[in-house]
All heavy atoms as TSV, in Angstrom:
chain	resi	resn	atom	element	x	y	z
A	1	MET	N	N	-5.140	-173.616	49.418
A	1	MET	CA	C	-4.693	-172.263	49.163
A	1	MET	C	C	-4.416	-171.598	50.507
A	1	MET	O	O	-5.090	-171.862	51.496
A	1	MET	CB	C	-5.801	-171.550	48.375
A	1	MET	CG	C	-5.740	-170.075	48.361
A	1	MET	SD	S	-7.094	-169.239	47.478
A	1	MET	CE	C	-7.477	-170.289	46.116
A	2	HIS	N	N	-3.420	-170.743	50.520
A	2	HIS	CA	C	-3.085	-169.992	51.726
A	2	HIS	C	C	-2.924	-168.515	51.341
A	2	HIS	O	O	-2.250	-168.199	50.372
A	2	HIS	CB	C	-1.790	-170.512	52.343
A	2	HIS	CG	C	-1.383	-169.767	53.566
A	2	HIS	ND1	N	-2.020	-169.930	54.782
A	2	HIS	CD2	C	-0.437	-168.827	53.770
A	2	HIS	CE1	C	-1.465	-169.128	55.668
A	2	HIS	NE2	N	-0.503	-168.446	55.078
A	3	ILE	N	N	-3.545	-167.636	52.112
A	3	ILE	CA	C	-3.531	-166.206	51.815
A	3	ILE	C	C	-2.758	-165.472	52.907
A	3	ILE	O	O	-2.986	-165.701	54.087
A	3	ILE	CB	C	-4.960	-165.638	51.763
A	3	ILE	CG1	C	-5.800	-166.410	50.754
A	3	ILE	CG2	C	-4.939	-164.152	51.434
A	3	ILE	CD1	C	-7.289	-166.139	50.890
A	4	GLU	N	N	-1.868	-164.602	52.486
A	4	GLU	CA	C	-1.117	-163.748	53.408
A	4	GLU	C	C	-1.334	-162.295	53.010
A	4	GLU	O	O	-1.349	-161.969	51.828
A	4	GLU	CB	C	0.384	-164.040	53.336
A	4	GLU	CG	C	0.797	-165.386	53.867
A	4	GLU	CD	C	0.856	-165.420	55.376
A	4	GLU	OE1	O	1.081	-164.366	56.010
A	4	GLU	OE2	O	0.674	-166.520	55.919
A	5	ILE	N	N	-1.477	-161.428	54.004
A	5	ILE	CA	C	-1.547	-159.985	53.774
A	5	ILE	C	C	-0.363	-159.360	54.489
A	5	ILE	O	O	-0.216	-159.509	55.699
A	5	ILE	CB	C	-2.857	-159.381	54.311
A	5	ILE	CG1	C	-4.060	-160.034	53.647
A	5	ILE	CG2	C	-2.864	-157.870	54.093
A	5	ILE	CD1	C	-5.391	-159.651	54.271
A	6	ASP	N	N	0.481	-158.677	53.741
A	6	ASP	CA	C	1.627	-157.982	54.329
A	6	ASP	C	C	1.140	-156.628	54.844
A	6	ASP	O	O	0.966	-155.683	54.084
A	6	ASP	CB	C	2.734	-157.802	53.295
A	6	ASP	CG	C	4.008	-157.235	53.889
A	6	ASP	OD1	O	3.945	-156.597	54.970
A	6	ASP	OD2	O	5.068	-157.430	53.268
A	7	ARG	N	N	0.912	-156.555	56.129
A	7	ARG	CA	C	0.345	-155.352	56.721
A	7	ARG	C	C	1.340	-154.187	56.723
A	7	ARG	O	O	0.933	-153.045	56.878
A	7	ARG	CB	C	-0.159	-155.656	58.125
A	7	ARG	CG	C	-1.371	-156.611	58.050
A	7	ARG	CD	C	-2.025	-156.862	59.363
A	7	ARG	NE	N	-2.367	-155.666	60.089
A	7	ARG	CZ	C	-3.533	-155.023	60.002
A	7	ARG	NH1	N	-4.462	-155.469	59.193
A	7	ARG	NH2	N	-3.762	-153.956	60.737
A	8	ASP	N	N	2.616	-154.468	56.510
A	8	ASP	CA	C	3.596	-153.388	56.396
A	8	ASP	C	C	3.512	-152.720	55.024
A	8	ASP	O	O	3.974	-151.597	54.853
A	8	ASP	CB	C	5.013	-153.913	56.621
A	8	ASP	CG	C	5.240	-154.338	58.058
A	8	ASP	OD1	O	4.604	-153.766	58.974
A	8	ASP	OD2	O	6.058	-155.257	58.280
A	9	VAL	N	N	2.941	-153.411	54.062
A	9	VAL	CA	C	2.824	-152.902	52.695
A	9	VAL	C	C	1.430	-152.343	52.423
A	9	VAL	O	O	1.268	-151.367	51.691
A	9	VAL	CB	C	3.162	-154.029	51.680
A	9	VAL	CG1	C	2.916	-153.576	50.258
A	9	VAL	CG2	C	4.597	-154.492	51.864
A	10	CYS	N	N	0.415	-152.933	53.041
A	10	CYS	CA	C	-0.976	-152.539	52.809
A	10	CYS	C	C	-1.175	-151.043	53.065
A	10	CYS	O	O	-0.709	-150.499	54.053
A	10	CYS	CB	C	-1.897	-153.350	53.725
A	10	CYS	SG	S	-3.642	-152.948	53.559
A	11	ILE	N	N	-1.906	-150.390	52.132
A	11	ILE	CA	C	-2.212	-148.969	52.289
A	11	ILE	C	C	-3.700	-148.733	52.555
A	11	ILE	O	O	-4.144	-147.592	52.637
A	11	ILE	CB	C	-1.760	-148.152	51.057
A	11	ILE	CG1	C	-2.475	-148.641	49.793
A	11	ILE	CG2	C	-0.240	-148.190	50.912
A	11	ILE	CD1	C	-2.264	-147.754	48.574
A	12	GLY	N	N	-4.466	-149.828	52.648
A	12	GLY	CA	C	-5.883	-149.701	52.958
A	12	GLY	C	C	-6.741	-149.242	51.793
A	12	GLY	O	O	-7.781	-148.626	52.007
A	13	ALA	N	N	-6.335	-149.560	50.570
A	13	ALA	CA	C	-7.116	-149.152	49.401
A	13	ALA	C	C	-8.474	-149.850	49.356
A	13	ALA	O	O	-9.420	-149.322	48.795
A	13	ALA	CB	C	-6.334	-149.445	48.114
A	14	GLY	N	N	-8.558	-151.038	49.928
A	14	GLY	CA	C	-9.827	-151.748	50.020
A	14	GLY	C	C	-10.258	-152.485	48.775
A	14	GLY	O	O	-11.376	-153.002	48.721
A	15	GLN	N	N	-9.402	-152.570	47.774
A	15	GLN	CA	C	-9.772	-153.263	46.539
A	15	GLN	C	C	-10.033	-154.746	46.777
A	15	GLN	O	O	-10.898	-155.340	46.140
A	15	GLN	CB	C	-8.697	-153.068	45.471
A	15	GLN	CG	C	-8.547	-151.635	45.018
A	15	GLN	CD	C	-9.861	-151.075	44.504
A	15	GLN	OE1	O	-10.486	-151.616	43.601
A	15	GLN	NE2	N	-10.297	-149.984	45.109
A	16	CYS	N	N	-9.312	-155.344	47.718
A	16	CYS	CA	C	-9.535	-156.761	48.008
A	16	CYS	C	C	-10.923	-156.979	48.604
A	16	CYS	O	O	-11.636	-157.907	48.211
A	16	CYS	CB	C	-8.451	-157.299	48.939
A	16	CYS	SG	S	-8.322	-156.416	50.516
A	17	ALA	N	N	-11.312	-156.118	49.529
A	17	ALA	CA	C	-12.633	-156.246	50.165
A	17	ALA	C	C	-13.755	-155.974	49.166
A	17	ALA	O	O	-14.820	-156.576	49.261
A	17	ALA	CB	C	-12.731	-155.305	51.357
A	18	LEU	N	N	-13.526	-155.111	48.212
A	18	LEU	CA	C	-14.519	-154.852	47.178
A	18	LEU	C	C	-14.630	-156.025	46.201
A	18	LEU	O	O	-15.715	-156.344	45.729
A	18	LEU	CB	C	-14.171	-153.581	46.402
A	18	LEU	CG	C	-14.342	-152.266	47.147
A	18	LEU	CD1	C	-13.762	-151.122	46.329
A	18	LEU	CD2	C	-15.803	-152.020	47.462
A	19	THR	N	N	-13.498	-156.659	45.910
A	19	THR	CA	C	-13.462	-157.738	44.936
A	19	THR	C	C	-13.938	-159.070	45.517
A	19	THR	O	O	-14.674	-159.800	44.868
A	19	THR	CB	C	-12.033	-157.903	44.373
A	19	THR	OG1	O	-11.610	-156.649	43.833
A	19	THR	CG2	C	-11.975	-158.966	43.291
A	20	ALA	N	N	-13.502	-159.389	46.737
A	20	ALA	CA	C	-13.866	-160.664	47.375
A	20	ALA	C	C	-14.360	-160.399	48.800
A	20	ALA	O	O	-13.673	-160.705	49.775
A	20	ALA	CB	C	-12.675	-161.617	47.371
A	21	PRO	N	N	-15.541	-159.820	48.949
A	21	PRO	CA	C	-16.031	-159.437	50.272
A	21	PRO	C	C	-16.350	-160.605	51.198
A	21	PRO	O	O	-16.517	-160.400	52.401
A	21	PRO	CB	C	-17.297	-158.634	49.961
A	21	PRO	CG	C	-17.738	-159.127	48.627
A	21	PRO	CD	C	-16.472	-159.463	47.885
A	22	ASN	N	N	-16.397	-161.820	50.664
A	22	ASN	CA	C	-16.620	-162.988	51.513
A	22	ASN	C	C	-15.338	-163.487	52.162
A	22	ASN	O	O	-15.384	-164.376	53.012
A	22	ASN	CB	C	-17.252	-164.126	50.704
A	22	ASN	CG	C	-18.645	-163.775	50.242
A	22	ASN	OD1	O	-19.380	-163.073	50.935
A	22	ASN	ND2	N	-19.007	-164.251	49.064
A	23	VAL	N	N	-14.196	-162.915	51.751
A	23	VAL	CA	C	-12.894	-163.339	52.261
A	23	VAL	C	C	-12.173	-162.195	52.971
A	23	VAL	O	O	-11.605	-162.394	54.048
A	23	VAL	CB	C	-12.001	-163.888	51.115
A	23	VAL	CG1	C	-10.625	-164.271	51.626
A	23	VAL	CG2	C	-12.691	-165.068	50.432
A	24	PHE	N	N	-12.206	-161.003	52.388
A	24	PHE	CA	C	-11.452	-159.861	52.916
A	24	PHE	C	C	-12.373	-158.815	53.527
A	24	PHE	O	O	-13.504	-158.629	53.091
A	24	PHE	CB	C	-10.651	-159.188	51.798
A	24	PHE	CG	C	-9.625	-160.080	51.155
A	24	PHE	CD1	C	-9.928	-160.794	50.006
A	24	PHE	CD2	C	-8.361	-160.203	51.695
A	24	PHE	CE1	C	-8.998	-161.604	49.402
A	24	PHE	CE2	C	-7.414	-161.014	51.106
A	24	PHE	CZ	C	-7.733	-161.718	49.956
A	25	THR	N	N	-11.838	-158.097	54.497
A	25	THR	CA	C	-12.516	-156.944	55.065
A	25	THR	C	C	-11.442	-155.931	55.440
A	25	THR	O	O	-10.265	-156.142	55.173
A	25	THR	CB	C	-13.393	-157.333	56.280
A	25	THR	OG1	O	-14.199	-156.226	56.648
A	25	THR	CG2	C	-12.550	-157.800	57.454
A	26	GLN	N	N	-11.841	-154.845	56.046
A	26	GLN	CA	C	-10.878	-153.855	56.524
A	26	GLN	C	C	-11.063	-153.697	58.021
A	26	GLN	O	O	-12.192	-153.694	58.523
A	26	GLN	CB	C	-11.072	-152.526	55.813
A	26	GLN	CG	C	-10.632	-152.602	54.352
A	26	GLN	CD	C	-10.866	-151.310	53.618
A	26	GLN	OE1	O	-11.994	-150.994	53.295
A	26	GLN	NE2	N	-9.798	-150.586	53.358
A	27	ASP	N	N	-9.946	-153.557	58.736
A	27	ASP	CA	C	-10.008	-153.403	60.183
A	27	ASP	C	C	-10.370	-151.967	60.548
A	27	ASP	O	O	-10.645	-151.141	59.669
A	27	ASP	CB	C	-8.703	-153.848	60.842
A	27	ASP	CG	C	-7.494	-152.998	60.483
A	27	ASP	OD1	O	-7.662	-151.862	59.967
A	27	ASP	OD2	O	-6.364	-153.459	60.731
A	28	ASP	N	N	-10.395	-151.676	61.823
A	28	ASP	CA	C	-10.791	-150.347	62.293
A	28	ASP	C	C	-9.884	-149.234	61.789
A	28	ASP	O	O	-10.290	-148.073	61.739
A	28	ASP	CB	C	-10.837	-150.312	63.822
A	28	ASP	CG	C	-11.960	-151.166	64.386
A	28	ASP	OD1	O	-12.929	-151.458	63.648
A	28	ASP	OD2	O	-11.875	-151.552	65.567
A	29	ASP	N	N	-8.649	-149.588	61.411
A	29	ASP	CA	C	-7.713	-148.597	60.883
A	29	ASP	C	C	-7.759	-148.514	59.360
A	29	ASP	O	O	-7.022	-147.748	58.752
A	29	ASP	CB	C	-6.289	-148.923	61.340
A	29	ASP	CG	C	-6.126	-148.796	62.841
A	29	ASP	OD1	O	-6.709	-147.861	63.426
A	29	ASP	OD2	O	-5.430	-149.643	63.443
A	30	GLY	N	N	-8.609	-149.334	58.731
A	30	GLY	CA	C	-8.765	-149.301	57.282
A	30	GLY	C	C	-7.869	-150.255	56.524
A	30	GLY	O	O	-7.892	-150.282	55.301
A	31	PHE	N	N	-7.069	-151.053	57.245
A	31	PHE	CA	C	-6.164	-151.979	56.572
A	31	PHE	C	C	-6.845	-153.321	56.324
A	31	PHE	O	O	-7.727	-153.742	57.065
A	31	PHE	CB	C	-4.884	-152.172	57.381
A	31	PHE	CG	C	-4.086	-150.911	57.481
A	31	PHE	CD1	C	-4.060	-150.180	58.656
A	31	PHE	CD2	C	-3.376	-150.429	56.390
A	31	PHE	CE1	C	-3.343	-149.004	58.746
A	31	PHE	CE2	C	-2.660	-149.251	56.466
A	31	PHE	CZ	C	-2.642	-148.536	57.651
A	32	SER	N	N	-6.415	-153.980	55.270
A	32	SER	CA	C	-7.015	-155.252	54.887
A	32	SER	C	C	-6.737	-156.335	55.911
A	32	SER	O	O	-5.663	-156.401	56.498
A	32	SER	CB	C	-6.469	-155.697	53.531
A	32	SER	OG	O	-6.863	-154.770	52.546
A	33	THR	N	N	-7.724	-157.183	56.066
A	33	THR	CA	C	-7.603	-158.343	56.930
A	33	THR	C	C	-8.524	-159.425	56.391
A	33	THR	O	O	-9.439	-159.150	55.612
A	33	THR	CB	C	-7.946	-157.980	58.399
A	33	THR	OG1	O	-7.632	-159.075	59.243
A	33	THR	CG2	C	-9.388	-157.595	58.563
A	34	LEU	N	N	-8.257	-160.652	56.785
A	34	LEU	CA	C	-9.099	-161.761	56.374
A	34	LEU	C	C	-10.245	-161.928	57.352
A	34	LEU	O	O	-10.082	-161.715	58.555
A	34	LEU	CB	C	-8.280	-163.056	56.339
A	34	LEU	CG	C	-7.188	-163.115	55.279
A	34	LEU	CD1	C	-6.250	-164.278	55.552
A	34	LEU	CD2	C	-7.796	-163.243	53.903
A	35	LEU	N	N	-11.380	-162.289	56.840
A	35	LEU	CA	C	-12.498	-162.610	57.714
A	35	LEU	C	C	-12.156	-163.877	58.491
A	35	LEU	O	O	-11.381	-164.721	58.012
A	35	LEU	CB	C	-13.766	-162.812	56.889
A	35	LEU	CG	C	-14.338	-161.530	56.284
A	35	LEU	CD1	C	-15.403	-161.864	55.246
A	35	LEU	CD2	C	-14.925	-160.645	57.367
A	36	PRO	N	N	-12.692	-164.052	59.680
A	36	PRO	CA	C	-12.386	-165.249	60.480
A	36	PRO	C	C	-12.641	-166.539	59.699
A	36	PRO	O	O	-13.667	-166.686	59.033
A	36	PRO	CB	C	-13.346	-165.128	61.671
A	36	PRO	CG	C	-13.610	-163.659	61.786
A	36	PRO	CD	C	-13.605	-163.140	60.370
A	37	GLY	N	N	-11.669	-167.430	59.771
A	37	GLY	CA	C	-11.778	-168.727	59.115
A	37	GLY	C	C	-11.535	-168.722	57.618
A	37	GLY	O	O	-11.757	-169.742	56.961
A	38	MET	N	N	-11.071	-167.609	57.075
A	38	MET	CA	C	-10.909	-167.520	55.619
A	38	MET	C	C	-9.448	-167.503	55.164
A	38	MET	O	O	-9.164	-167.117	54.031
A	38	MET	CB	C	-11.631	-166.288	55.089
A	38	MET	CG	C	-13.132	-166.341	55.330
A	38	MET	SD	S	-13.891	-167.847	54.696
A	38	MET	CE	C	-14.177	-167.367	53.012
A	39	ALA	N	N	-8.517	-167.938	56.003
A	39	ALA	CA	C	-7.099	-167.945	55.628
A	39	ALA	C	C	-6.831	-168.849	54.428
A	39	ALA	O	O	-5.821	-168.691	53.747
A	39	ALA	CB	C	-6.234	-168.372	56.812
A	40	ASP	N	N	-7.765	-169.762	54.147
A	40	ASP	CA	C	-7.604	-170.636	52.979
A	40	ASP	C	C	-8.458	-170.185	51.800
A	40	ASP	O	O	-8.534	-170.850	50.773
A	40	ASP	CB	C	-7.936	-172.078	53.341
A	40	ASP	CG	C	-9.399	-172.282	53.701
A	40	ASP	OD1	O	-10.163	-171.291	53.769
A	40	ASP	OD2	O	-9.776	-173.443	53.932
A	41	GLY	N	N	-9.109	-169.047	51.937
A	41	GLY	CA	C	-9.915	-168.494	50.859
A	41	GLY	C	C	-11.329	-169.025	50.785
A	41	GLY	O	O	-12.152	-168.503	50.047
A	42	GLY	N	N	-11.615	-170.079	51.537
A	42	GLY	CA	C	-12.961	-170.626	51.576
A	42	GLY	C	C	-13.511	-171.039	50.221
A	42	GLY	O	O	-14.716	-171.087	50.030
A	43	GLY	N	N	-12.619	-171.311	49.274
A	43	GLY	CA	C	-13.067	-171.718	47.947
A	43	GLY	C	C	-13.600	-170.575	47.085
A	43	GLY	O	O	-14.132	-170.813	46.010
A	44	ASP	N	N	-13.453	-169.354	47.551
A	44	ASP	CA	C	-13.965	-168.206	46.792
A	44	ASP	C	C	-13.135	-168.020	45.521
A	44	ASP	O	O	-11.925	-167.844	45.576
A	44	ASP	CB	C	-13.895	-166.940	47.643
A	44	ASP	CG	C	-14.657	-165.772	47.039
A	44	ASP	OD1	O	-14.524	-165.541	45.818
A	44	ASP	OD2	O	-15.361	-165.091	47.787
A	45	PRO	N	N	-13.784	-168.052	44.358
A	45	PRO	CA	C	-13.045	-167.929	43.100
A	45	PRO	C	C	-12.474	-166.531	42.852
A	45	PRO	O	O	-11.655	-166.347	41.951
A	45	PRO	CB	C	-14.092	-168.274	42.038
A	45	PRO	CG	C	-15.395	-167.955	42.677
A	45	PRO	CD	C	-15.217	-168.232	44.143
A	46	LEU	N	N	-12.861	-165.550	43.645
A	46	LEU	CA	C	-12.385	-164.181	43.435
A	46	LEU	C	C	-11.130	-163.820	44.236
A	46	LEU	O	O	-10.635	-162.710	44.135
A	46	LEU	CB	C	-13.506	-163.194	43.773
A	46	LEU	CG	C	-14.726	-163.283	42.859
A	46	LEU	CD1	C	-15.829	-162.371	43.359
A	46	LEU	CD2	C	-14.353	-162.949	41.428
A	47	VAL	N	N	-10.602	-164.775	45.002
A	47	VAL	CA	C	-9.432	-164.488	45.842
A	47	VAL	C	C	-8.238	-164.040	45.006
A	47	VAL	O	O	-7.585	-163.045	45.314
A	47	VAL	CB	C	-9.063	-165.694	46.723
A	47	VAL	CG1	C	-7.713	-165.515	47.376
A	47	VAL	CG2	C	-10.138	-165.913	47.775
A	48	ARG	N	N	-7.947	-164.756	43.948
A	48	ARG	CA	C	-6.787	-164.393	43.105
A	48	ARG	C	C	-7.000	-163.039	42.437
A	48	ARG	O	O	-6.067	-162.254	42.310
A	48	ARG	CB	C	-6.528	-165.468	42.063
A	48	ARG	CG	C	-6.044	-166.745	42.683
A	48	ARG	CD	C	-5.572	-167.723	41.626
A	48	ARG	NE	N	-5.384	-169.038	42.163
A	48	ARG	CZ	C	-4.490	-169.382	43.071
A	48	ARG	NH1	N	-3.698	-168.477	43.565
A	48	ARG	NH2	N	-4.380	-170.614	43.491
A	49	GLU	N	N	-8.215	-162.766	42.012
A	49	GLU	CA	C	-8.510	-161.462	41.415
A	49	GLU	C	C	-8.336	-160.350	42.450
A	49	GLU	O	O	-7.840	-159.271	42.135
A	49	GLU	CB	C	-9.921	-161.448	40.842
A	49	GLU	CG	C	-10.277	-160.166	40.146
A	49	GLU	CD	C	-9.374	-159.838	38.967
A	49	GLU	OE1	O	-8.878	-160.751	38.290
A	49	GLU	OE2	O	-9.163	-158.626	38.721
A	50	ALA	N	N	-8.729	-160.612	43.689
A	50	ALA	CA	C	-8.557	-159.629	44.758
A	50	ALA	C	C	-7.073	-159.343	44.992
A	50	ALA	O	O	-6.679	-158.193	45.178
A	50	ALA	CB	C	-9.214	-160.120	46.050
A	51	ALA	N	N	-6.243	-160.381	44.950
A	51	ALA	CA	C	-4.793	-160.184	45.111
A	51	ALA	C	C	-4.241	-159.352	43.959
A	51	ALA	O	O	-3.420	-158.454	44.170
A	51	ALA	CB	C	-4.087	-161.533	45.190
A	52	ARG	N	N	-4.700	-159.625	42.740
A	52	ARG	CA	C	-4.246	-158.846	41.578
A	52	ARG	C	C	-4.729	-157.395	41.655
A	52	ARG	O	O	-4.066	-156.488	41.157
A	52	ARG	CB	C	-4.739	-159.492	40.285
A	52	ARG	CG	C	-3.940	-160.698	39.876
A	52	ARG	CD	C	-4.299	-161.161	38.475
A	52	ARG	NE	N	-5.632	-161.736	38.401
A	52	ARG	CZ	C	-5.921	-163.012	38.606
A	52	ARG	NH1	N	-4.964	-163.848	38.907
A	52	ARG	NH2	N	-7.156	-163.447	38.503
A	53	ALA	N	N	-5.880	-157.169	42.276
A	53	ALA	CA	C	-6.443	-155.820	42.361
A	53	ALA	C	C	-5.717	-154.936	43.362
A	53	ALA	O	O	-5.860	-153.712	43.323
A	53	ALA	CB	C	-7.929	-155.892	42.726
A	54	CYS	N	N	-4.943	-155.534	44.259
A	54	CYS	CA	C	-4.228	-154.753	45.275
A	54	CYS	C	C	-3.186	-153.858	44.596
A	54	CYS	O	O	-2.283	-154.355	43.921
A	54	CYS	CB	C	-3.543	-155.675	46.270
A	54	CYS	SG	S	-2.611	-154.773	47.529
A	55	PRO	N	N	-3.293	-152.535	44.770
A	55	PRO	CA	C	-2.379	-151.631	44.071
A	55	PRO	C	C	-0.935	-151.694	44.555
A	55	PRO	O	O	-0.034	-151.256	43.843
A	55	PRO	CB	C	-2.980	-150.246	44.319
A	55	PRO	CG	C	-3.774	-150.391	45.563
A	55	PRO	CD	C	-4.282	-151.799	45.560
A	56	VAL	N	N	-0.701	-152.253	45.738
A	56	VAL	CA	C	0.667	-152.337	46.259
A	56	VAL	C	C	1.143	-153.782	46.425
A	56	VAL	O	O	2.182	-154.038	47.002
A	56	VAL	CB	C	0.811	-151.570	47.599
A	56	VAL	CG1	C	0.624	-150.083	47.384
A	56	VAL	CG2	C	-0.150	-152.105	48.644
A	57	HIS	N	N	0.356	-154.729	45.893
A	57	HIS	CA	C	0.713	-156.157	45.901
A	57	HIS	C	C	0.995	-156.670	47.312
A	57	HIS	O	O	1.966	-157.391	47.541
A	57	HIS	CB	C	1.894	-156.424	44.974
A	57	HIS	CG	C	1.709	-155.865	43.611
A	57	HIS	ND1	N	0.816	-156.403	42.703
A	57	HIS	CD2	C	2.242	-154.782	43.002
A	57	HIS	CE1	C	0.833	-155.684	41.592
A	57	HIS	NE2	N	1.679	-154.692	41.747
A	58	ALA	N	N	0.126	-156.307	48.259
A	58	ALA	CA	C	0.295	-156.718	49.653
A	58	ALA	C	C	-0.266	-158.114	49.928
A	58	ALA	O	O	-0.053	-158.651	51.004
A	58	ALA	CB	C	-0.384	-155.712	50.582
A	59	ILE	N	N	-0.961	-158.700	48.958
A	59	ILE	CA	C	-1.609	-159.992	49.163
A	59	ILE	C	C	-0.885	-161.067	48.374
A	59	ILE	O	O	-0.639	-160.917	47.176
A	59	ILE	CB	C	-3.085	-159.941	48.737
A	59	ILE	CG1	C	-3.814	-158.878	49.528
A	59	ILE	CG2	C	-3.745	-161.317	48.897
A	59	ILE	CD1	C	-5.203	-158.561	49.011
A	60	THR	N	N	-0.571	-162.161	49.054
A	60	THR	CA	C	0.065	-163.323	48.428
A	60	THR	C	C	-0.891	-164.495	48.547
A	60	THR	O	O	-1.406	-164.765	49.635
A	60	THR	CB	C	1.394	-163.660	49.123
A	60	THR	OG1	O	2.238	-162.511	49.102
A	60	THR	CG2	C	2.084	-164.820	48.436
A	61	VAL	N	N	-1.119	-165.180	47.440
A	61	VAL	CA	C	-1.950	-166.388	47.434
A	61	VAL	C	C	-1.050	-167.533	46.990
A	61	VAL	O	O	-0.468	-167.487	45.915
A	61	VAL	CB	C	-3.142	-166.248	46.476
A	61	VAL	CG1	C	-3.972	-167.511	46.450
A	61	VAL	CG2	C	-3.993	-165.041	46.859
A	62	GLU	N	N	-0.943	-168.550	47.841
A	62	GLU	CA	C	-0.077	-169.683	47.533
A	62	GLU	C	C	-0.877	-170.977	47.570
A	62	GLU	O	O	-1.778	-171.134	48.394
A	62	GLU	CB	C	1.063	-169.780	48.547
A	62	GLU	CG	C	1.988	-168.599	48.531
A	62	GLU	CD	C	3.078	-168.689	49.582
A	62	GLU	OE1	O	3.001	-169.577	50.459
A	62	GLU	OE2	O	4.006	-167.886	49.522
A	63	GLU	N	N	-0.521	-171.875	46.679
A	63	GLU	CA	C	-1.098	-173.219	46.684
A	63	GLU	C	C	-0.238	-174.099	47.591
A	63	GLU	O	O	0.990	-173.934	47.605
A	63	GLU	CB	C	-1.124	-173.798	45.270
A	63	GLU	CG	C	-2.092	-173.093	44.348
A	63	GLU	CD	C	-3.547	-173.196	44.800
A	63	GLU	OE1	O	-3.923	-174.220	45.419
A	63	GLU	OE2	O	-4.305	-172.269	44.525
A	64	PRO	N	N	-0.859	-174.989	48.345
A	64	PRO	CA	C	-0.067	-175.886	49.195
A	64	PRO	C	C	0.802	-176.795	48.331
A	64	PRO	O	O	0.392	-177.190	47.232
A	64	PRO	CB	C	-1.104	-176.664	49.974
A	64	PRO	CG	C	-2.381	-176.488	49.241
A	64	PRO	CD	C	-2.278	-175.236	48.432
A	65	THR	N	N	1.972	-177.112	48.821
A	65	THR	CA	C	2.864	-178.022	48.106
A	65	THR	C	C	2.717	-179.412	48.710
A	65	THR	O	O	2.438	-179.572	49.881
A	65	THR	CB	C	4.328	-177.561	48.201
A	65	THR	OG1	O	4.691	-177.457	49.573
A	65	THR	CG2	C	4.527	-176.232	47.509
A	66	GLY	N	N	2.943	-180.376	47.864
A	66	GLY	CA	C	2.921	-181.728	48.392
A	66	GLY	C	C	1.903	-182.553	47.872
A	66	GLY	O	O	0.990	-182.947	47.556
């Protein structure tokens, strides 16, 4: 799995960090960011729910192809 956060779209609602706090956090400006080493979601089952919870759809979760 690969997670992307579009920082141009993110409004800092924090729903991702509330839903999957082991993967997402907020930076000093309040915008969503991934915790270090969590670009693949770390196997957290709440990653997809966190992406769905984003009110502006700034999070993309993709499965690797191949």
